[in-house]
N, C-alpha and C positions, 0 to 999 in steps of 0.2 A: 741602550741608546739614549735614555734620559740623562744618564751620567755624562755621556759624551757631549750632549748639548749643553749641560751645565758648565762643563770645562770650556767649551767653545765660547760661551757668553762671558765667562769671567777671565779667561786668559788674556794677557796683555802682550804676549810675545809670539807672533805668528810662526816664526821659525821653529821654536820648541814645540808648539802645538802640532805643526805639520809632522815633526819627528815622532811625536807621541801617537798621532793618528796613523801614521804609516806603520808603526810597530804594532798597533792594535789589531790590524787584519791578520798579521802573522800569529800573534798570540791567541786570538780567538779561534783561528783555524786549528790551533793545537789544543783547543779545549781548556784554556787557562781562564779561570774566573776573573772578571773585571774587579770585583771587590766593591765595597761601598754598601750603604744601607738603603732600604726601601723608604719611600715617603712616609709610610706608617711608623717605621722604626725611628726615623728622624723626628717625626712629630712627637713620639713618646719621649724622646730625650729632652725635647723642648719642654714638654708638659712636666716631666719629672723634675727638671731643673727649677721651674717656676713653683710647682706645688710643694716641693721640699724646702723652698726658701734658700737654695744654694746660692752663696755669694760668688762662687767660681765654678767653672766647668773645665775639667782637664781631660783632654783626649790623648790617650796613649796609643799611638799608631794612627796617625792622621791621614796617611796616604797622600791625597792632594788637598786636604783641608776643607772639603765641601761641607762636611758635617759641622766642623768648627765654625765656619762662616755662618751657617744657618742658625746655630745656637746663639752666636754672638748677636746676630741681627734680630732674632725673635725674642731674646730674653734681656738684652742689655747688660748681661753679667760679664765679669772678667772671664776670658776664655784663653786657655793655654793649650796649644797643640804640640805634641811631642812625637818625634819620629827619628829613627836612625837611618832612614832612607836606604835600607838594605833590599827592599822588594818593591816592585811596581809592575803592573800588568803590561806595560808598554816596552819594557826592556831598556829604559833610560838608565844611564849611569847614575850612581848616587849624587854626583854633583849636578847633573841635569835635573834629576828628580827634585832635589832641594831647591834649585833655582826656579823651576817651574812652579812648585808649591808656594814659594815666597811671592811670586808674581800673582798667583791666584788669591793669596791672602792679603795682598797689598791694599791698604785703606780699609780693611775690615775690622780693625781693632784687635785681631787675634794675635797673640804672641806666639811665634813659632820657635820651638827649642829643638836643636839637633842634639839627640842623645838617646840613651837607652832607658828603658822603663825604671829599673830598680834604682840606679843612681839619682834619677830625677825624683822618684817618690821619696827617697831618703832625704832629699833636700826640700821637700814640700813645705814644711813648717817655716822655713825661711822666706817663702814666697807668699804664703797665705795662711789662713786659719784652716787646717785640714778638716776640722769638725764641721765647717760650713761649706765644704767642697763636694761636688759630685765628680768622681773620677771614673771615666769611661775607658775600659780596657778593650782595645781592638788592635793590638799589635800582634805579638805571637799568639797563636792559638794552640800551641803544644801544652799538654797537661802540666808538665813540670813548671813551665814558664808562667802560665796563668795562676797556678797555685802559689808560686813565689810572689807574684804581683799582688794577689789578694792578701797574702800574709803581710806583705810590706804595707799595704793600705791599712790593715788592722793595726800594725805596730805604730803607724803614723797618726792613728785616730781619725782617719777619713770618715766623714759622716755618712756618705752615700757612695756605694760602689755599684757600678753597672758594667755591662760588657756586651759583646756581640758573639754570635754563633752558638748560643745555648740551644741544645737539641740537634746540632749538626753532628752526625755520627762520624764525620771525617776528621774531627778535631777533638781535643781533650778538654774543652771548656766545660761541658756539662759535668763531667766527673770532678774537675777541680772545684767548681762552684758548690756542688753537693757535699764534697768532703770538708770544705771550709765553712760553709754557711748553712747547709741543709738546702731546702728549696728556696728559690728566689721569692721575693715578695710579689713580683709581677713579671710576666713575660709578654712582650709584644713582638710578633714575628719571631726573630731569634735574638732580640735584645732583652736582657734581664736586668733586674735591679734588686739591691739589698740595702735597706735603709738602716740608719743608726747602728753602724758596724761596731 
């Protein structure tokens, strides 16, 4: 419910919000998760970005951009949110999902990029110094995808890699993280971080 209220406060287009909320009842009745982070997980991302001196925060899999907005507001760092808009809990079409997210992020200073994780990560050095970035992986949670994304971060020289759903037995995140990094440096809720990759 907290995430719905956040969406309500930041949304600027009532028609799309009504569509999203009408879809929510159907989706939740079918036991589909809403997605998003807890307040403690979001606070950890803000803290990690500040403590590690990251110049930029990149969120792969932004959903509606609430985490990206908060990190931008709380840290003052460059924030880039990347999503291919292939999934949302409301059943919005990709075009509706993107338009809705752009409205939520309007005026926040967050750069929203429509695209897939790996091509974006391959182009990272053209956008920023990867060694000074915190890349937060929260798109696909499938083992093979997460492992490829982590390996791409390592190839690009990303300084700090973090992600969501560590310890969630329904996803392949934990296995992918342990196989590529060993244990994370820190876990808060289901958010994990590995520094100096």
